[in-house]
Phi, psi and omega in degrees: 000134175298120184303333180278345184275080184257129173286157178305317182298318176301313178303316182294322175303316182297314177299324180287316186297317179297320182288326182291315185289332173297317178296322178297309183300320177289330174286330174292315175303322176289324175309298185292335176281345178277168183063213173220082187306331185302329178302316178281306182311324183292334180297335189265003182322317183300334176292318176297324171300310184298316184292318181300324179290312183306322177267357173060051180297137177245152173305139182085352182283148180276114186239136179243130172256110187263134182050059192283348181059225180274006166091034179300312177291320175307310184290319177304315179290318180289334178289343178259020168069024175281158173273097193260134167247125182253123182229148168204161177265007174246095187302328173301325178292317179296326178299319180299315177300315181303315181290328180287317172302313181301323187292326183267352183069034182263128181272116186219140176267124176251134188213123173293119183206151181266126182305328181275353181209069188290127186278050186226154173293152171300145181061032184276343190231152175275329187214135173240133176233156168202128184242113175054036179234295175314326186300338186262006167300144177297321186248097192302321185287335182287316176294326176299313183295326180291317181299315182291327179292323180274352181272132176292165174293132185085000180277178191236143173245136176239128181228142171231116182235123183300144182271150180300327190269349185278177187305308188287327172302318178292325172301314179294329175297319178293312179303314181301335183287335176266322182232083179301140179280155187314145178304134172087358174271128184283150182290137173302330185292348175292343175288343176271020174240144182301312189298323178291323180295324179285330178292317186277333190240344195299329189292338183248358186267141166275340177193140177226122180250129177238133177223126179280129182223171181233139163253124179266116172289121180242106180226168184296329192184169175295323178295324180293315181301316180298318182299314183288323181285322186285336175278327195241329191268111186316301189303321174290316187292319180291333177288319174294320187289336176277352186252153179279172189303321184284327171286332172301313181301315179297315178298322175296315178291326171295320175293330174289330184288315185289318177301313176300329180286329182263346183299130177247009187257013179067214181270348187279340180189192185228114174232110184247108178296131173247108188281138173222165180249124176267122190238133170233126182243123180260124173276146184288000000 
């Protein structure tokens, strides 16, 4: 079939798909802007530091943090005297990152930007990073393509992505049992699989290294974790807000059961290992 011979029906389907993704993205923006993700995000700083070391950031390199949130990877790179640009499509999150950088006297450029349509010239950066950020975009192929585009030949991409089998992957499975994601939308946890990384980046990569690691969530108890995440973590907050009281109670019990299953601290506290995939990609 001639690739240029596109029927009106196909055009309509493409337009509808684009509209649906735009609506999903708008809803996601509202979700991540709700609560105060920085309360949760700052506890994950060690992941940014680990990724900065894994990708061997060097002073003076041009580094882009994609879907930076409140800036964990941003700060890690800036502490290594790189020239950092921190981006996110939620301005409120960038404001939190800016405040942290200012508090440490770190020079960082902050810019509102969509991971699926980065406003930078091709080959503008030596390093591109994303910690638990790009994985949540509706269209997985576009941020991967954009990160490769803005990266120079021989540059590196560093990613930290929650795995499907790990705690956060299972958390989103629980939430999805109450609020299913739109039909046809791929799970963000696929970014936490080696096969998906090779599928998204392999055609332009000289090398892809994947390592499974753990971040430990440390809270007083399951009830404490639920209280904090219900108040500050957008996806959990929005899930509870969308349910009636009886379903809220059921979700709370399901979360308590999930936390109990992953807890390695016994009854005295809560320590939940959250598995993630640390990825280092070398562009050809």
